[in-house]
C-alpha positions as CSV (number, residue, x, y, z in Angstrom):
1,M,54.6,126.6,40.6
2,S,57.3,125.7,38.1
3,L,59.8,128.1,36.7
4,P,58.5,128.0,33.1
5,E,55.0,128.7,34.4
6,L,56.3,131.7,36.4
7,Y,58.2,133.0,33.3
8,R,55.0,132.7,31.1
9,R,53.0,134.6,33.7
10,W,55.6,137.3,33.9
11,R,55.7,137.6,30.1
12,K,51.9,138.0,30.1
13,Y,51.8,140.7,32.7
14,S,55.2,142.4,32.4
15,T,54.1,145.2,30.0
16,P,51.1,146.4,32.0
17,A,53.1,146.1,35.3
18,L,56.0,148.1,33.9
19,A,53.6,150.7,32.4
20,V,52.1,151.3,35.8
21,L,55.5,151.5,37.5
22,A,56.8,153.9,34.9
23,T,53.7,156.2,35.3
24,A,54.1,156.1,39.1
25,L,57.8,157.0,38.8
26,L,57.0,159.8,36.4
27,V,54.4,161.3,38.8
28,W,56.8,160.9,41.7
29,S,59.7,162.6,39.9
30,T,57.4,165.4,38.7
31,I,56.2,166.2,42.2
32,H,59.5,165.7,44.1
33,I,62.2,166.7,41.7
34,F,60.5,169.5,39.7
35,D,58.3,170.7,42.5
36,V,55.1,170.6,40.5
37,P,52.0,170.8,42.8
38,V,50.2,167.5,43.3
39,G,46.8,168.8,42.3
40,E,48.2,170.0,39.0
41,V,49.8,166.6,38.2
42,L,46.6,164.7,39.2
43,A,44.5,167.0,37.0
44,F,46.8,166.4,34.1
45,L,46.7,162.7,34.7
46,A,42.9,162.8,34.8
47,V,42.8,164.6,31.5
48,C,45.1,162.0,30.0
49,V,43.1,159.1,31.3
50,G,39.9,160.8,30.0
51,G,41.5,161.3,26.6
52,V,42.5,157.7,26.4
53,L,39.0,156.6,27.4
54,A,37.4,158.8,24.8
55,I,39.7,157.3,22.1
56,M,38.7,153.8,23.3
57,L,35.0,154.7,23.1
58,L,35.4,156.1,19.6
59,A,37.2,153.0,18.5
60,L,34.5,150.8,20.0
61,V,31.8,152.8,18.1
62,A,33.8,152.7,14.9
63,S,34.3,148.9,15.1
64,A,30.6,148.4,15.9
65,I,29.7,150.4,12.8
66,V,32.1,148.5,10.6
67,R,30.8,145.2,11.9
68,K,27.2,146.2,11.1
69,L,28.2,147.4,7.6
70,R,30.0,144.0,6.9
71,Q,26.9,141.9,7.8
């Protein structure tokens, strides 16, 4: 694999990879540095993921409605 191809691939996946890394470091530091219980952190993370999924679902429904209205 050539260097330009590796660079393009890194540019494509760098944001999601860095987002996952930042989330993992945030969870680790919350648990180890601030002594927050693991269950509490995981519950909060689950609520956040659920909220993001709910927003995505609402956006999907809204875009479907707009698409039907435009036709």
